[in-house]
N, C-alpha and C positions, 0 to 999 in steps of 0.2 A: 127399510135401512135401519141398522142399529148403531150404537156408539162404537162397536167394535169394527165397523166398516169405515170409520172415520179416524182422523188423527189430527192433533192440534199442533200448533206452531208457536214457538216463542219468538224471540228476536232472531234466532237462527233455526232453520228447519232441517236438522240433521237426520231426521228419520223420514223425510218427505211428508211430515205431518202438516195438517191444515186446520184453520179455524173457521167453522161454519157460521155464517150469518143468516138472518131471517130472509134476506133477499135471494137466498140460494146462490150467493157468491161466497168466495172464500176470503176471509181475512188472512193476510199473510205479511210477513215482514218485507219480503220482495220476491217475486217470481217472474220468470220469463219463459215463454214457450219458444225454444229454439231447436228446430230440427226434431220435433217430437219428444224432447226431453225437458222435464221440469228442472230448471237450474235454480240453485238457492244462492242468495246473496247475504253478506253479513250485515249487521245493524247499520253501519255507516251508509251503505248503499240503500238500505231500506228507508232511511230518513230522507235521502234525496228523492227517492221514488214517491214517498208519501207527499212531499211538497208539490210534486207535479199533479197529483190526483186528489188532493184535499185543499179546497179553497179557503176553508176557515175551520178552526178548531171548534169542538163542541164546548161552548163556554160553560155549560151547566156541569161539566166534569173536570174543570181545570183544577179545582182544589182536591187534593187527595182525601179519600175517605168518604166522598159523596156517593160513589158508585157502590151499590150493594152486591156483594159477591157470595155465591153459594159454592162451597167446596164439596165435590162428590168424589169419593174414592176410598183408598185404603192404603196400607203398607207403610214402611219406613219412608219411602220416597214421597207418599202422600203427606206424611207428617212433616217432612222437610219443606215441601212446597208451602203447606199451610203456615208453618213458622215464618218462612220468608215473607209471605203476604202480610202477616201481622206485624213483623218487624218493620216493613216498609210503610206501615200506616194504612193499609187498605182496610176497608170496612167489610169484614167477613161476618155475614149475618147468621149463617147456619152451616153445619157440617152433616153430610149424609154419607153413611158408611155401612159396613156389613155387620151382622149380629156378632155377639161375643162367641168365642170358641166354644162349641158345644160340649167338649170334654173337659177343658180346664176352666171354662168360664172367664177366660182372660179376654179383655177387649182388644180391638185392633189398635196399633200405635197411634193412628190418626184420631181415633175416638178417645184414647187416653189423654192426648195432648189437648184436644178441644174441651174435654170435660174439666180438666184442670184450669182452663181459662174461663170456665163458667159460660161457655157458649152453648146454644141449643145443639144437641147431637141426636140425629134420627138414624135408627138402625133398621134397615129393611132387608128381609131375606130375599125379596124380589120386588121389581117395579112393575111388572106386567104379567098377565096371565093369558095364555093362548094368543100371544102377540098383540094384546090390547092392554093399555095402561090400566092399572088398578085405580079406580076412581078416588078412593079415600087417600091413597098414597099421593096421587097427582095433586089433589086439592091441598093436602098438607104441605107439599113442596111449594105450591104456588102462593100459599099464605105468607111466605117470607118475602115475596116481591123482589126476587133477585134480578139485577140488571145484567149480570154475567155469571155463567157457570164456569168453574175451573175443575177439570177432571184430571188430576195428576197421574193416577193409576187406578183403573177400575175394571174389575173382572165381571161385573154384572152387565146385563143387557139394559141399557138406559133408553126409554122410549123417546121417539122424536118429539113428542109433546113436551118433554122436559128439555131436550136439546135446543129446541127452537123457541121456548117460552121467553127467555130474557131478551130485552131489546138488542143486546149485543151478542146474542148467541152463546157459544160454548167453546172454551179452550179445552181440547181433549188430547191427552197424551196417550198415544197407542200406535205402534209401528204397523198399522193395518192399511196404509195407503202408500204403496210403493210404485215406482215407475210403471210396472206392468201389473203385478198382482194386487188385488184388493181383498179385503175381508179379514176375518179373525185369524186365518192361517196364512196370511200373506208372506210372513217370513219363511215358513215351512216350504211353500211353493217356490219362492224365489231361490232358496238354496237348492231344493231338489232338482230344479230345472236348470240350475247353473246360469241364471240370467247375468248378462254382462253389465247391465245397469240395475243397481240395487239400492243401497243406502250409501252411507259414508264408506270410504275405502281406505284401509291402512295398507299401503304398498309394502311389498316385501314379505308378506306373511304366507308361508307355504300352506297353511290350512284354509286359505280363502279369505273372503271379505268379513269385516266386522262391523256390525251396527253400533253406532255411537249415540246413545240416547241423549237428548238435550237435557240440560241441567235444571235444577230448581231455580237457579239465578235467571235463566233465560225465560222460564215461566213467569217470573216476576216482571221481567222486561216486557213480555207480551201484554201483561195486564196494564202496565204503565202506558204503553202505546195506545191501547184502546181507551183508557181513561183520558189520555190527552187528546184523543181524536186524530191521531196521526198514523193509524194502521191502515194500509191501503186495501182495497177490495178488488180481487181479480176473479174471473170465472174459473171453475174447476175444469181441468183438462181431462178428457175421457179417452183420448186417442190410444188405441191399443190395449186399454185396460181389460183385465179379466177378473171376474168375481168367482173365485174357486170355492170348492166345497170345504167345509170344516174338516180339518185333518187331525183327528184325535183317535181314530179307531185303530187299535193295535193290530187287528187282523189284516188291515191293508198295508202294514209296514213290513211285510216279508220281503227280503232282498232278492231281486232277480240277478243272478250271477252272469247271465249271458249278455253282457254289455261291457264297454271299455271301463277301465279302472276309474277314470274320472267320473263317469256316471254313477258308479257304485259309491265313490267317495261323497259325491253330492247328495245321493239319497240318504246315506248314513248321517251326514251332518244336518240334513234337512229334517231329520227325525230326532235329533238330539236336543233336549232330553225327552221331549214328548212328541209322539207316543213311544218312540224307540224303535229303530230298525232291528229286525231279528232274523235269525237263521238257525239251522241245526248244525252244531259242531260235535263230532264224535257221537252223534245220535242224541245230543242234549240241546234243547232250545235255549239259546242265549241271545241277549240284546247287546248290540255293539254301540259303543260311544268313543269319543275322542279319535275321530278318523283323520288320517294324514295321507294325502296323495303323494305317491312316490313315482316320479316321472322317469323311470328307467326300467330296463328289463334285466338288470344284473341278478344273478342267482343269489338266494339267501340261505345261509346255513341255519339249521335248527331242527326241531322235531316236527315231522310231518303230521297233519291232522286232516281227517276226512270232513268235508263240508258238503251237505246236500245241495245238488245243483251246480256245483263248481267242478269243472272238468279236471283241474289239477289240485292236489292237496294244499291246504294252508300250511304256513310254517310258523311254529312257536319258538321264540327265542327271548333273550333278555330285553329286547326292544318292545315286545308285545306279540301280536299275531299278524302276520302278513297274509292278506287275501289277494287273489290274482284275477284281473279282468280278462275279457276275451282278447284284448290286444297285448296280453303278456305283461302289462305294467301292474304296479302293486298299490294296495291300499293297506296302510298300517293302522291297526286298531289298538288303542292303549288301555281301554276300560271295558269291562264286561259286567252285565247284570245276569245273575244265574236265576234259575227257577226259584220262586219264593222271594225275589227282590234283593238278594244278597249282591252287593257291588264289590268287585275285586279288580286289581291291576291285571291287565291281560296277560302279562308274562307269568303270573301266578296260577294260571288256569291249570287245573289237574293236581295242584299241590294241596296238601293238608293244611288248613288254616289253623294257626296257633292262636289260642285265645286264653292262654294260661296267665297266672298271676305274674306281675312284674316286681313284686316286692314293695311297691309303694301305691297300691290301690286303696280305695276307700276302706277304712277300718284297719289297714295294715301298716299304718305309720308311713314314714318317708316323706317325700317332698311334693306329693301330688294332691294333698288333701284339699286345699282351697279350691283348685280346679274341679275336683270331683264333687265337692259340696255344692258348688254353683250349678254344675250340670244336674245333680240330683234334684234340685229344686226347680229346674226349668220345665215349662209345660211340655216340651218335646220329649223329655225323659219320662214324664208321667204318662204321656199318651203312647209312647213307643218303647215298651220294655222288650218287645221283640224287634224284628228288623224294621227300620224306618222305611216306609213305602211311600211312593208318590203316584201310584196308579190311580188313586181317587183323591178328590180334594186337592188337586195338584197345586193350585195357587196358594192355598193356605199352608200346605206342607213346605213349599219353597220359602214362604215368608217366615215360617217358624225356624227353618234352617238358618236363614240369614240373620234372624234375631239372635239365635243361639250363638252364632259365630261372633257377632258384634258384642254381645254381653260378656262372653268369655274373654274376649280381647280386652274390654274395658276393665274387667275385674281382676284379671290375672296377668295381663300384658303378654299372654302367649299368642304367638303369631299363628292363628288358626285359619284354615281355608275351608270353603264349603265342601270341597272334595274329601276333607277329613271326616265329615259327617256321612257322606254318601258311601265312602269306602269302608266305613266302620259302622254299620247300621244298627248294631245292638248297643244298648247302654254299656254293657261290660267292655265291648271292643272299643267304643269311643272313649270311655274312661281311661283305658290302657294307653291310647294315643295321647290323651291329655297329660298323663303322668310323664310319658317319655318326652313330649315337647316341653313340658315344664322343667325338665332337666337340662334343656338346651339343645335337644336333638330329636331325632326320630329313629325308626328301626334301621335305616340305612347305615351301614358302616359299623354296627354294633356286633354283628354276628360274624366271627371269624375264629379260627383256631390259633391262638396266640402262642408265641414263645414266652417263656418265663425266665426272668433274670433276678437273681438276688444279689444286690449291690447297694452300697451307700445306705445301709440299714433300712432297706425297703425292698418290697417285691414288685417288680415291674412287668406288666404284660404288654407285649408289643407284637406287631405283625412281622411275618418272615416270608410272605409270599408276594408275588407280583400283584400290583393294584391296577386293574383294568375295568373301566365302565362301572365304577362304584363297588367292585367286589375284589376280595383277595383270592387269588387263584394260583394253582401250581403252574409252572412253565409247561408248555406243550410237550417238551422233551422229557420232563420229569427230573431234569438235572438240578442239582443243588451245589453250593459251595459254602465254605466256612470262613467268615471274616475272623481275624485274630485280634484278641485283646493285646495291645502293645505293652501293657503293664505286666501281664502274666505270660505272654506269648502262648496262650492257650486259645482254642477255638471258642467262639461265643455261642453260635447256634448254626443251624442249617438255613441258608437263604436260597430261595428259588432263583436259578440262573436263567435269565431271559435269553432267548435266541432271536434270530432275525424274524422268525414266524410270530413270536410274541410281540415284537415291536410292530409288526404289520397289523395285528389284531388291535393293539392299543391305538395306533394311528387311525384305524378305521373307526374305533369308538369315539375318538376325539373329533373326527370329521363329522360323524352323525350328530354329536353334541353340539357342534358349531352350526351345522346346516339346519337341523330340525329341532334342537333343544331350546330351552328357554334362556340360556345364559347370555347369548349375544343380543337377544331382543328384549329382555326384561328391562324395566326401568332402571336407569343407571344408579339411582339412589338405593334401589333394592339390592343391586349387586354390591354396592358398598356395605350394606347391612351384613351381607353374608361374609364379606372380608373382615368386617369388624368382629363378627361372631367368631371367626377363625382365630383372630388375634386374641380374643378373650380366652378361648379354649387353650391356646398355646400358653398363655400366661397362667391359667389354671393348672396346666400340666408341666410347668417350667422345671420342677425338680426332676420329674421323670425324664424330660427331654435332656436336661443337663447331665444327668447320670448316664443316659445312653450315649451322649456325645463324648463323655469322658471315657467310658469303657471302650467305645468304638474307635476313637481317634487319639486317645491319650491326652486330650486337652485338660488342663488343670480345672477342677470342678468349679472353683469360684469364678474363674474367667469364663467358663462355659455358661454358668448361670447368668452372669452379667452381660457378656458380649455375644457369645454364640446364640443364646436364646433371647436375651433381653433386646439385642439389636434387631433380631428377627421379628419379635412382637411389634417393635416400634415401626419396622418397615411395612408390615401388613396394615397397621393402623394409618400410616401415612398414605398408602395407596388406596385404602378404603375411602379416604377423604377426597381423593382425586376423581373417583368414578363419575360423579355428576358435574365435573368441571372440565371434561374433555370436550372441546368445541372447535368449530371452524371459524371462518371470518368472512365478511363481505368485502368484495374488491371493487373499487370504482373503475370501470372500463369505459372505453368510448362507445357511445350509443349508436345503433344503426338507424339513423334518422330516416323517416319520422317516428320510427318505433323506439322503444327504450329497451335497455338490457339490465339484467340483474346477474351478477357473477358472485358465487359464494363457494366456499370450500367445506367439505365434510371430512372429519377424521373417522376413519373406519378401522376395525380390527383386521388383522391379516388372515386369521384362520387357525390352523393347527401349528403350534410352535414346538420345536424340539429344543430341550434345555439339557445341557450337559454341565454338571458341576463337579468341582474338585474335592479332594479329601482333607484339605487343611481347615476349612470351615463348612462342614457337611450341611448343617441346617441354615446357617446365615446366607450362604451362597444360593440356596433354594429360595429364600425370602427375597434377596436382592433382585433376582431375575423373575421369579414366578409372580411376585407382588405386582410389578408393573404389567406383566403379561396378562394377568387375569383382570386387572382393573380396566385394561383396554378392551376387554370383551373376547379375548382369544381363549382357546382351549390348549391344553398342555400335555405333552409326553415328555417325562423327565427321566434322565438317567443319572442316578447318584454315582459317586465314585465306587468302584468295585469293592474297595477295602473298607468303606464307611457307609453302608446303606441304611443303618438302623433308624436314625432320626428322620430320614426322608420317608421311610415306611410308616413311622409313627405319625408323621405329618399327614400322610395319606388318610390314616384313620380319622385324624381331627377334621380333615376337610369333609369327610362323610358325615361326621357328627355335627358339623356346622351347617349342613344342608346344601352343599354344592350339588348341582344336578349331575347325574351319572355321565361319565365320559369327559367332564370338564378337566379333571386332574387324573393323570395316569402315571404310574411309577414303575419303571422297568430296570431293576438292578441287573448288572452283568458286566461282561468285558467290553471295554471301549471299542476294540477293533470289530466287535460283532454288533453291539447294541448302538453305539454312537455312529458306526458306519451305516447301519440300516436307516437311521434317522436322516443323515445327511444325503443319502442316495434317494430318499423317498420323493416322489413327485407330488405327494399330497401335502407334505410339510412345507409351510411357506416361510418359515424363519427358524434359524438355528442360533441360539445364544450359548456361547461356549466360554468356559473358564478353564485354563490349563496351560500346557507348555506351548511354546512358539512353534515347535516342530509339528505338533498335532494340529495346532491352529491353521497351519498352512495346508494340511490335508483336508481339514474341514472346508476351507475356502475352495479348494479344487473340486471336491465332491459336490458342493453347493452349486458351483458353476456348471459342472458337467451334467447335473440332473435337471433342475427346473429353474436355475439362476435364482435360487432363493436368497432372501435377505439374511445377512450374517452380522453378528457382533461378536468381537473377540476380546477377552480380557486375559492377557497372557503374562501378567506380572513382569518381572525383569530383574536386573541387577541394580537396584536403586542406590544412588550415592547419597550419603549424608556429608555435607560440606561444613567443616568447622573452621572458622577464621580466628586469627590471633586475638581479636578484640571481643571474643565471646565471653559470656558468663560461664566459666569453666565448670563450676559445680553443676549447673543446669545442663551443660553440654555433655558431661559424663553421664549424668542420669538419663538424659534423652538418648544418648548413644547406646547405652545398655538396653534400654527399652526398644529402640529401633531394631536392634539385632535379634534380641531374644524374646520379644513379645510373641506369645503363642508358640513357644519353643523354636522361634525362628521360622516357623511354617506359616509364612505370611507373604502374600503377593507383593506387598510394599516393604518387606523387611529390608533393612539397609545392608545389602550384600557387600557394599564397599563403603568404607569410611575414609574420606579425604580430610586430613588434618594439616593445617598450615604448619610449615616447618618450625616456626617459633614456639609452638606449644606441643609439638608432636610427642616428645619424650615424656613430658609430665602427664599429658593426656593418656598416653599408653599405660603408664604406671597406675594412674588412678582408675582407669578402665578395668585393669586386671583385678584391682581390689574390689571394685563394684561387683564384678562377676563372681568373685569368691564368696560374696554374701548370699548368693542365690542358693536356696535349698532344692536339691534335685531328688526326686523320689516319687512316691505314690501320688498320682494326680487327685485322688479322692481325699487325701490328707489336706486339711484346710491351710496348713502352713507351707505347703509345697509351692515353690515358685516356677519350677521347670519340670514337666513330666517327661515321659518317654517320647521318642520320635514316633511318627504315625505308623510306620511299617518298616520292615527289615530292609527292603530295597532302598528306601530313603536313607536309613541310618548308614547302610554300607556306602552309599554315594557320598555322604558327608565325610566318612572316615577316609575314603579314597581321595577326596579333595584336600584333606589335611596332609595326607602322605605325598600327594603330587606337589603341593605348595612347598613343602620342605625340600623335596628333590629339586625344585626349581630355584632354591635359594632363599625362601622366606624363613623367618625366625618364628618358631612356635613358642609363644610365651606362656601359654596356659592351656590345659586340656589336650584334646586331640586323640584321646584314647576312647575305647568303648565304655564310656561312663554315662551313656544316654544323653550326651550333649555334644554339640558341634564344637570344633575349635574355632578360633577367630583369627583372620589374616588381617594384618595392618599394613598401611602404606603411608607415604607422605607426598606432598606436592609443593611447588612454589607457584605463585600467580605468574602468568595467567594459567588457568586450569585447562586441561585438554578438552577439545570439542569433537573428537572423532569417534565417540563411543556410540555403539548401536542402541543402547538402552538408557533412557533417562525417564524415570517415573516419579522420583521424589527428591527434593533437596531442602536444606534448612540453613538459616543464618541469624545473627543477632542484630548488627548494625542495619537499621531499616533501610537507609538509602542504598547501601551496598547490596543488601539482600534483594531489594526490588529490582535493582539494575541487573543482578545476576539472574533473577527469576525471568526477566524479559528475554535474556539470551538463551536460557535453557530450553531445549526442544523436548519438553516433558509435559505430560498430561495432568499431573498432580504435583503441586509444589507446597511444601510446609515451610513456614518461617517461624523460628522460635518455638516450634512444637513438632510433634510427630504422631503419626497414626490418628490424627484428629479427623475422623470421618463422621458424617452425619447423614441421616436419611434424606434430607432436603438438598444436599450438595452432590452434584454429579461426580462420578468416580470412573476413572479410566486413563489409559496411557496413550502414547504416540508411538510411532515407528514400530519396532519389533515387539512392543508391548501391546499391540493390537489397536482396535478402533471401536467406536461405539461407547456408550456410557451406561453404567448401572447407577441407580439411585437418582433422586431429584426428578424434576419435570422432564428433563431430557431423556430419561430412561423410557418414559412412556412413548416417545417418538420412535424408539427402536421397535415397538410392537404395534405401530399404527401406520396406516397409509393415508395419503391425502388425495381426495377426489375433488375435482373442480367441476362445478355445474354452472352452465351459462344459459340464461333464459332470455328470450326475446318476447316482448309483449306490446 
């Protein structure tokens, strides 16, 4: 038996690890043999167990530091365990590790740390020869008189003479003792054979089970229990155990396709990353990694590829490569290793790999220099000027990759992953990725064919195609349309016009991203980091976004910069902070005696959400709805207003640059009756968030009910009244009155469409209001002195002119404007208390006398009430109306609930 056929345990045995004692019993925190399964208990249970089986503590080890510990191992994890033991005051007498790297001469991290602490460090290339301990090595080890061995991570074969020498045996970390399979390749065999009992299980993962290695802290806890004499001793259970052959021979890892898809999936993941399951695709030998089991027989669109031994062709598309089992179900492979060791994303198979200059590579200036210089000096770069291979010296290569990733993160704060090394195995390719990541993004979202706009003394590049699954693409029909600049009444550019078939593709991409992508299952804090990164990019590009908003919608540039864009940035930052604060609750319920019950709730994302936003605040409405939706873990298909799609498409580009996984955000511009209807009719979409007219809102509700009874929230604006009483501050009332009507050109869902002025001040208020309006400069919205730009589009302007004409015909007095001067007229009325209460819309109201104002606010059937102010919205305050103004809330914590569902879980124990 070797050390690789053993495993050790700390206070918790997450890997089924054990601690071998000289009596051939196993030290363990707590174990129980129930029904043939070794069950693991937490430290609190272990303490109770030990009290039952230990009559007295070992007095000679009560004081910390008396027990002599030998640390045998390597790697960063070995270094971490060693540091912890030293910090806890344990007496480490010697460190035994591997020799220095033969190429770079660099010592192992554990050796570096122990040497700096002036401890004896012994470096053996081997401990035994022909399965017999090397005498001089064994004697040198014994000379330190260790009472306990701690092996945090060790790739060498350690003789049993060493394992059993200390009076308290050895704590050995290695996942080689699992419920069924034992030995150095226990994990491989457990995965390949799809064992139902393995190690720890994270439920809900489509890719199968995940081993959760015990931490350095738990290693320290195990040492403490042994030192205190309270670690229990139980026999090792051998029932049903198998000792399988070492599984590292690449020749044995060829995939047999004549089996169900689940068996193929298990075989691929059981060989990932060593030795690597392989097959021949299009006559080329490739190794498959990153397998996902797809439990359906639905057809897959893409390029067909011949695979040796598989009866039907594989399918290559943007997801990767789909392989088919004998049962017709699928296995999706996301990574490939080509001959020569080159790793690529599976969806790139057959494409020419670009490795050209980025403009900021080493020696070329730019902002990637620090990262490149660090990589240049790293041992892995010196050793691997060609492709980085792991076919030999696997453990050392993996350790070097991990060290490289950690050191680059520490030195540059670039969020690097180990896959960035494997997918870019030459120094030049890796440096290119470093440069791109140091700029705040990666290759995704950078490559598209932009439209170019010259406006506001700048040249702006922006997307003009549909955004689906992380790519800008033309519509399936090839149709386009031209949004009009309301200032010049000239076309801006050609925009791809989405059809119902494009919406279906986008919905499918969003569904795949939700079901099998990382967005929903990633750490909530990591999701927040991506949203923060998006907000930072929006702020970085705020002048571009504000210019696009102005050209597209006619918004005054200064307002677009501060409100349209500034409020959007604040919204995404607000919801980024909410990501790791979405939580359920525990509920005290009556217990089912003699048992007990635990009842708790979980807040879960809904799935694919369809978002439809209006033309008055094209970007801000995206932020209000999409921010909460994404923070909750959903995926999005968004339809911008047909007349104002530009900032939504630029937003899509920024999501790609921010690192959003493919399919999480999809943008489909086009006609509402086509695109919006396809969303509301979809059985996959679980929620529709709509801002628009009341008439269309009713249609949305009907379609949602007739399809899959999807969740709906409606923000329908309304004819908001501003109520001004006799005792008001008239100067302030006039100023707020003008702002309430004309803010954002009056294209505001809470614009005061009606002003109710008490009779006593009506005439004076009207005169002063006209004078206030005369001061407004109407003109080019890019002119910094302009207060009122053009109306958003011609249909809207025509409707305003029609209302003015209709009001005059019905007896109203037009006191100012009313002609086609790019501004609406203003209709005034008067009232005497009590005010009427039979109106269908009440969204906003305002007043001065606080007692009277609060009394009136209680009586108003309105969702939003302002007192002594107007338009005072904030990201933290819920926003929405009542009655014909819709239901549901944007902004604040309440908006999150629009994109979450509550699951109740009740447990009896």
